[in-house]
N, C-alpha and C positions, 0 to 999 in steps of 0.2 A: 076549446080548451086550447088554441096553437097561438103559437106568438111567433114570428121575423124575426131575427137579428134588426134590432135598429141603428145599427154604428158601431163602430170599434173605437175604445178607449184606451191608449196606449199611457203606459207610464213606471217609474223607476221606482223599488220599495223605497221608503226611505227616504222620500223625496217627499217637499210639501206640492200644492198642484192648488187647483181647481176644486174650490167647495162645491155642490149642487147637490140632486137630485141624479142619480144615473138615469137616462134617457133623454135631458133636457141637450138641446146643443150647447157644444163648446164647454164641455167636462172633462179634464186630462187629468191626470196622476191619478193617485192611489188613493187621496182620503177623500172627503164627506161624506155620503151617508147610504153606496155604492162600497165605501171602502169596512164599514162595520156590520155588510150584509153576513146574516149566519154563513157559514162555509160548509159548504156540504160534499162530499169525495164520491169518486160518484167510476163504473165499471165501465167497460166494454164488451155490448152484449152478442150486435151483431153486424156481418157490412156485407153490403153487397159490392161486388168487383165489377164496373163498366166497363169499358173495352179502353178508357183511359181517362184511369179515377177511378174514389169510389165514395162512396155513402157512410159513414158509419152511425150507429147506433148508438148513445152509451144508456145507462139506466141509475139515477143517482135517489134515494130515500131518504128521509128525515123529516121531524117536525116542521110546523109552519112558522117562523118567527111572529110577534108580533106586528111588527112591521114588512111585514112581507116583500123582505127580500132575503135571493138567496145567494149565494156564489157557487157555483158548481165546477170545481176543480180537476183534471188531469187531460185538459186537450190537448190536443197538439197544438203546434207552432203553424204550421205549413194548411192549418185551417182555413177554409175562404169564406173571408167572416159575411158573406150576404146569402150565403145558404144554409145560417145556424138555423134550428127552426126547434119548437119547445112546448112541451105538452104534457098537462096530466095525468097520468092512466085508471082509469077507473073511475066513478061517479062520485070523489068525494065533495062537490059542490066548491070548488077552488080551481079558479084558470089562472089561465098566464098571460098578462098585458100586454110585458115588454122583454123583451131578452134581446143582450146588448155580451159581446164581444169582451171583455178587459186583458189587456198581456202589462204584466206587472216581472221586474227582474231584479236580482238581489248575487250578492257574492258571493261563492262559496265556500264556507271553509276549508275545507280540505277538498283539492280534488280527487273523485273516485270515478270508480267507472272501467267498466272494460277496454273502453274507447280512451279516457284517458291515460290507462296502463299502455297501449297499444303504440297512443303516441309519442309516451314517454320511451319505447322500444325502439318504433323509429326511426327518435333523434339521437339515442344514441350508436345505432346504427348508422344513423348518414356520416355522424362523427368519426365512427371507425373507418369507414370506407372512405373519408377523405382523409384521414391519417392512411393508411392502405395506400391510395394513391400517392401521399405525397412522399411517402419512403421510394413508391415504383420509379417517380417523375426526379427525385434528387440518384437514385443508382443506376437510370439511363442518362446521366448529368455526369456522373464519375465514369462511367465507360465513354462516353464521349469523349471526356477530357482524356483520357488515358489511352484512348483509341488514336488522339489527336500529337501524341510523342512523339517526334521526328529530330532526327540529328539534327545540329546546326553547328557548322563548320566558323569556327575562330572566325574573325576581321584583318586580311591579311592587307598587312602593308604594303605600299608600294614597290618598296627596293625586296621585299621579302620574294625569296626562290618558292616554285609552287612546292608542297606538301604531299608526302604520301597518307593518302585514310587510311585509319586509322582501322583493320577490318575487324580487332577484337572487338573494338570497340560497336562497331556498329550491330555485334552479333548477340555482344553481353543486352544491348537496348531490346532488342527483336528479342531474344529469352523474357527479360522482363516484362514488360506488354507482352507476351503473349501470356507469361505465368500469370499475370493481374489481371488479364480480360477471362481469364478460362475459370477465378475465383468473383470474378464479376457477374458473367453470366450466371454463373451457379447461383447468388443471393440473385442475381434479379430474375432467372426463375422462379423461384420460394416467391419472390417478392410480388411477381403476376398470378404465381398461383391462391396468397393467399389475399387479392384487390379481386378474384374471381371469388371466390367463395365468398368474402365480406357482402359482395354486390348483389349475389343470390340471397344473402339472409336479408338483405333489404329488399331487395324487392316482394320478395314473400311475405315481409315485414309490411310493406306499403298494404300488399294486398288484402291480408290481415285486414289491415286500418279499413281499406276503402270498404270492404266487405264488414263491416261489424253494425249490427242495430244502430241506427241512427236515433232512437229512444234515451239512451243515455246522455244525462248532459256532455256538450264535447268539449268542452272550455271551464274557465273558473266561471263563469256567470250562467245562473239555472235562470229558465226563464222560465213563466209560471202563464196560462194560457187558460182562463175562463172563463162561464159565461153565469151573466150578473142578469136576474129575473127577479117579477117582481109580482107575487102572488097577490088574489083579489078573490072576494067569496064570489059563487057565480049571480049570485041573485042582485048584485049592485058592483058599482064602480069606484066605493074606500077600498082603502086597502086595510087586509088584515091589521086590527089597531089595537091594542091588550086594555085599555080600560080597565074598571073594576071589576068590567063580565070578563074582561077575555081573562084575566090575572086567574080569577076564581075557578074558569074552568079548564079542561087537560084540552094542551097543543094537536090542532089534528095533525096527523101524520100522510102524510102524502107519498107518492111516488110517479118522477118527474122522468120524460122520453124527452132526449137529446137528440137530435138531428144535424149532421152538417156533412159535405162535401170535403174532401180532398183528393188533391190530383198524386201523381208518383204510383201507380196500381195499375197493372196489369192484368193480361192473364190469355191463354193458349187457350186449346180443347187440348186432351189425349185420353188413350182406349185401350183398353186391356180385352183382346178376347180370346173368350177358350174354348173348344170344340171337339168334342168325339165324333169320328168318323161313324158313319153312319145313322147320325143322332141327326134329325133335321130342328131341332133348335140347338143354343147355342146360350152363353154369358158375356156378354156386353158389358165392360165398367167403365163408366164415364170417367177420368179422373183431364183434371185441371194441372197446369202448371201455371203458377202464381207469384209474381214479384213486383215487391212495394217497399219504399221510402220513404211514408208519410212521416215520420215521426215519433211514431208510437209503435210498439209490439201490438199483433194480435195474438193475444193466447186464449186460448177459449172458448173462441168466437165460434156465433155462427156465418156462415159463409155462403154467399149468394154469386153464382155468374149469371151477368145480362153481356148482350151484344148492343144494348142501344151506345149512344152517345151520350154523357152526361154531362157535356157544356153545349147541346144543341140547344135552337135557339124553343123559345114558349111561347115568346108573343105571336097573338093573331093578326093576319093582314089585316088591314080597314081600306075599306069600297070607301072613295066620297065621292058625292055625288057631283053630277054637273048639270052646271047651274042656267040658266039662254035667259039675258035679259040685266037690267040690272048689277049693279057691280056691290055684293053684298061683304062688310064687312067679317072675316074670316073670326068668330066665338075666341073668347081668351081663353085660355089655359085655365085648367082646374088649382087654385088655389094663388093664385096668384092675383095683382094690383099691380096700381104703379107707387114708386116711392113718393113721401111726402115733399112740400117746395120744404127747402128752407134743411135741410138734411149737415147740409157742407159747414154752415152757421154754429150747429150743435157746436166745436170743436175750435171755435175761433179764441175764446178764451186760455185755453190751452194749450193752442200755439202761440197764444202772443204772453206766455209766460217765457217767453226767453230762452234760454240755454238750460242743461240743468248742471248743478255744477255735479263737481265729483264725491264723490266719497269717502272719509279720509280710512288714508290704509297703512296698515301696520305694517313697522320699519321693514324690505327687504322682500313683502310680496309681492307677488307680480301680478299685474293689470292683468283683469279680465279678458281673455280671445274676443270677435266678436264671436257672437254666432255660439255663443257655448253654457248657456244658458245661467250666467251668474244669475248671484237674485241683485234687482233694483235694485239703486241708492236710496238712501233714506232720507230727507230731511231734515232739519232742528226739529219741525212739530211733530215730528210723529210718523210724517205721510211722506211718498214716494213722491220725486225728484222727478219731471218729464226728460227724453231728449229734449237735445234743441235741437227747434224747427226755424230753417233762417229763409228773412223774411226779407225781399229785394225791393232796394229804396225805389219808389217810383221817377220815373226821368219826368223831363218836364219841357216846355220850349221853350224857355228861356232861363236865366237863371242857378241860380242853386236846388241843389236838387234836396223832394222834403223831405224832414230824417224818419226812420219808422219810429213806432209809439214808444217809449217806455216800457223797457222789461215789467210787467206784476209778478207779487211774492205768488209760489204756488197756492190752488186755497181763493187768493181774494179776488172780492165780484168781475166779473169782464164786464168792462165799459160798454154803455148802452150803444145796444145797437143803433145804424146809421139808418132815418128814415125807408123804408120798405126793405127792409132787414127781413129775415127772417127769424127769428125768433121769437115773433109772435106764433109762429107756426108748428112751434116745437110740443107745444099742452094738444095741438093739436094729431102730431103724427106718436105721441106717447100714451092718449088716450086705448083703452082699451074699447077693446070690443065685446059685444056678447057671443060670444063664441067660446066652446068647450074645452078649443085645443087651444088656445094662447099661446101656450107655451112652446106649439112646434108651428115650423113654419115649411112651405116649401122654396126653395133656390129660384133666384131670375135669373133670368136673362140682363144682359144691357136695358138698364131704365127700367126696371121691378120692383117689386117685393110679392111678399105669401100674400095672400089674403086669407084674414083671421088672424093673422098674428101682429101684435101692437105696437108688441116691441120689437119684432124682426123685423131688421130693412136686406132688401134684396143684396143679395153682391154684385156689382156694377157698378160700374164710375158713374158719377156724379153729371149731372148736363152742366152744360157752360153755364147757365143764368145760375145754376147752382153753385160751383165751384167755379169762379174768376182765375183765370190762368195768371201765372208770376209777366211779368212784360221779360220780354225774352234785353240782351246786355249791347249798348251798340256796338256797330258794325258786325251783328253776329245773326246769319242766316236766320232769315225765319223758321220757322219748325212746318214739320210738315200736320198737314189738319190732319183730324182722329178721323179711320171707316169711318163710315159712314155706318149705321147699327142695317144688319138685313131689315126688310118690310116684310112688313105682317108684323104677325103680337111672335113674343119670345115665346119659343119652344126650347123652355127647360127639361132636360137630361134628365137619364136616371139619379145620375148622385145628388143634382141637388134635387130631386123631389125626396132626399132623405132625411126625413122632417130633424130624426134624433142625433145624425151626425152633422149637423149645420157648425158650423164657429163664429161668434161674434169676434167682429174683427175690432181693437183698440185701438186707443189715442195717437199708440205710434207707430200705424202700420200707414204706409202713403195715404194721400190724401182720395185716392181713388176706392180705397179700401174700408176707411174708416164706417163706422157704426151699422156695416153691414155684414151679412151673414153669406157666407162662403162655405164649398164642402172640404173637411179636414183632409189633410193632404194626406193623399192613399200611399203614399212609398214608403218603404219601412223596408232596410238595406237588411238587417236581420231574414226577418220573410221575405223578402226578394230570396237570397241567396234560398231559404230552404224548399222554397216552390222549385230555380232551379238545381237543386240538388232531387230535387223529386221527378220534377220532368226529364230525367235523365234516365231514368228508368227506359219512358218508351222507345230508346236506340238500342237496348238489350239484342244481342244476337239471339236471335231463335231458335231453340232446340231445332233437330232435323223432322220434317216433313210437317214445317209445324207450318198455322196457316194466321194469319189476324183473324179477328170475329166478322170485324166490318166486313172484310173482304169474302168470309164465305160464308155469311148470315144474307149477304142479299139485301133486297129491300124491306128484311122484317125482321121482328125482333124476340127477342129468345131470351127465358129465366132461365136456370138450372141451380135446385136447391141441394145444396150437401145435405146428408144423411148426417152427418155424427158434426161436432165439432173442431176445429183441424185451428195448427197454430203456425204461424207467419211472422217470423220476425221482420225490421223495420234497415235488413241490409242490402238491398237490392240487385239480389239473385234469384234464381228459379225456384220453386219449392213444389212437390208432386202434393196437390189433396185430393180427395177419395170424395168423388163428386155422390156415387151409384150405382146401383145395375138396373140398366138395361134392356128390357127384355125385345130377342132380337129374333125373325125365320133363317136357320141356314140350311142351304145344300150346296153340294161339291158335287161340281160341273167339270169340265176335261176339253178344250180348246185347243186347235191347232190349226193351222193355215199351211200347208204343206208343199203351195206351189212358192211363199216365201223361205219354210226354216222346215225340217220335216221332224219338229221333236213339239211333246205335249205339253202342254202347258196346266198345272191344277190352278181351278180357283173357287171358291168361295163366293154365292148369289146370294146376297146380304139385302135382309130384308125390315124394312124400320116400320112396326104395328103400332110404334105408338102415335101420340100428336103431337110429337115437339121433333123438330128436323135435329137431326146427326152433323155439327158441322166439322171440315177438313180437318183434320188433326191425324197425327200421328197414331198407330194402331201396333199394339204388340200381339203377332197371332200363336197361341195354345194351340198344340193340335195333340192330343193322348197327351195330354199331359210333361207334352216333351216340345220348348219354344222351339217355332220354328221360326221367323224371321218378321224384322219391323220396316212395316209397308206404309203407304199414305193412304186414307181412307176418308174419297171424298167428298161432300155434301150432301147430307139422305134426307131427302127431307119424308113427314108422316107420311105414311105409304107406298114410300118410296122403294125401288129395288134397286141396287147398283151390286157389281161385280167387280169384287176385289184380287187381283193376281197371289200367289202365291210359288208364283218357280216354276220350272220341266219338274212334271211326271217322269221318270226312270223307267218306271215296270211298264204303259204305256210307250210299242214300238209301234210308229208308219213309216209307211213305203209307198211314196205316189210316182208313178208314171206315165206318159205322156203318148200319142201316137197320133201322127197329120197324116192326111189322104190328100194328094191332090189331083180335082179331075176337072173339068166343064160340061157343060149339062146346055140344051135347049135346041131349038130349030137349025141354029148354022153354029153352034158353040160357040156363043159371047157369055155365056156367063164361064164365071172361072169356083167352084167349089171347092173352099178348103174345110175337108172334114177336120173333126179338133174332137178325141175322148183321151180320157180320165182314165188312168184306173188307180186306185189309192184300197190297199191292205192294212189293217189293223190289229195289234194283238194284244189281246191283257193281260200281263201280265203277274196283277196282283192279286193277290185273294180273299179281294170282294167285289160285287161288281161296277161298274162305268158306264155314266154317261156320256160316249166323245160328240162335242160340234166339228165339224169339220169343212170349216170356211174355203171354197172356192171363187173364182171369179169370171163373170162373163165379158165378151166388149160390148159396150155400148155403141150406136151409130143417134147423128141428127141427120144423113146424106138420103134422099127419096132412091136414090141404084140400089144402096147398098143393103141386104136383108141378112135375119140373125134367126137360125132355126134349131132350139136346143130339144137336146134328149132329154125325158123322163131320166127320174134318179134323184132330181136333186128341187127345192122352193129356194122362194124367196123369206129373207129374214121377214119373223116377224120381232115387231119390237122385245114385249115380252116384258113391261114396267119395267125395265133396266135403263132406259132412255139410251143407248146406244147410236150413236150415229156410223152405219155404213155406209161404205158408198156404193157409187151408183152400180149396179150388176151383180152384186153380190149373190153370193148360192150357199148354201148351210146340207150339210146331210148334220139329223143327229139320229147317233146310234149308242143303241143300251150291250154294251158288251158284260157279257159274266163272268164268270171267274177262272182266266183259262181259258174263253171264248178267241174266238177270231171271229174278226168278219170283211169283207171283199165288195169294194163301192163301185160302180162303174156309172158314168156319165161322158155329158160331150154337149158340142153344137158347131152347129157348121155356118159358114159366111159362104155368102154371094155377093161375087162380086161381077162387074163388068167385066166382058175379056182384057178389054184395053186399059186395065187399072190394075192399081199394085197397093197391098198395104202398105203404112208407110212403117220404117225398117226391115222389110221384107216378109212373104206369105208366112214365110218357116219360122215358127215360133211356137215355146212351151204351151 
């Protein structure tokens, strides 16, 4: 009861397109049987957010129409057409046999929505900023003009004596310039402040527009993405027909489930840890920071979080056999056969019809641009006029060239074929085979066609025997020969095996494509822009201490289901979603390394007793209803134990003193003994008992003539399930201090080395 997407049909509402049944290759536009399908609304029910991308699930309900064609609307523009899946929920006796994606666009009557209002505000503020910048620039130019005023003496004739400089005029000019510049600079300061204010308002509005939800149409054209489904009875292959019995009986009402993948969704885990001192348990709330720009707002949906990669490969590897002996031809791929002979000759009459006359236009009307999609010109008889196909004149060894055949009227019978031509093979090429999948085909590599599709020909250039090449003009360099086809049988790709997405090339196509099936062009500028904006979410800066799920999950995949429905708008920013509470075991321990720093640090030993891993991420620690800090939680496997630091514990003091005694031993005093003694004192100033772990270090050696003897009092560290990496020679004391209690610890070691040697860095060390 499940159907996959067979292809994508794109059209514009209100324009004419090819008419046909949805699911047949070559159907484009919004007319035809699929255009009259019953329209059902849908609602987004649940979303599974992966490491990158999401899998959405929509529900639609309605009565089954008489023709079994249903159009489900509400799908986002950025969805992957190849990921569409559809099935009927419940045992209704109806199943889905085909699912296709159709895109339609229509102009909006009035631009509405929050993004459009923000866009108008941004445009207004951009104009205001440009005006303020222009006023500031004009003020600066005026200041430069006034500041450039200089007294210019009049030109002196040759016989005139030297004149005295009028000092009063110089001073008056200086006073004028100074007063004028004072006023201009005051106005310039006001204009610069106004420009800064306009720039700030423009940046705020631009940021709001960038963060606005992408679910609302952002232009004056509304794009509608829908899924066209075909429903049939489960006990037969015929569609749900009307008829006399169908009109009398009420139409069954079914519930459909649509599943599709979209890019532009990411998530990272976050936690909130609540702990009470003296209690052995705590509350660890798993939260997730989710950002999405998929083109639709997730409102009231069930959210699940997965660490898997949505775009990972799912095809299985194939191990081919190694044969020793005679070479055997590789088997032809399934759904493939060679094209029939004489395929190129089917369009000889169309090509011989001559150039297409121009259609009469109204006075002043502009000629349609090439590739603009204008309707074909209509001939006098009511049929379409073909495009001109130039026929080169064949060259002869001597004498005048042979003229080309005279053009014939469109629709006239073509001339009789030459002996040995391909016309006689046309009926054989178009003969239907006894196959239920007559209208469906498999695309082919060059030189092939699908098997079982009598009217479906391969999208490949014709062989040289079928399409004679036009002679080259005199004096022209010979054209390079076409590359030889790869050896072996054809290897059709996945796109070429998508039967319903194939398009039959018409007679106006190049000769290498006429009458052959090719995959529809996957390029869609609007969809590509939506996917580009959606993929930009993956480059968002992460919150503090956050780690990508794929980095922290390792080689395992985990899924976390949220306990309640949530809302995540399509604005490309982080939103916090509460997933659920995870029971964990907690105990407070204190750690100190007095040889490095005489400070005691408080830690929480966290144990995961669930069957799900806790991924690395930030954790907000609250102790006794008081927020303490935000720290990083490492990845915690099921049953694992890790230590989380909480910072210095001011209530516990530690003091460390060392003593070194150097002496000799042996019969001839040939051994130097370095006796190191360590004394540590602890004082618990807390109002509760505390367990303190003191870590010391004992030197290690790999030389045979150096011995190290330890004193009793400390032990080698045990793993304890915390997966901590201890340096070689680490020793620990574990002391349980009562409230207000003290403790003294003594330890040490002796280093015995030959008398003629010394330790690197000196024998005396702490």
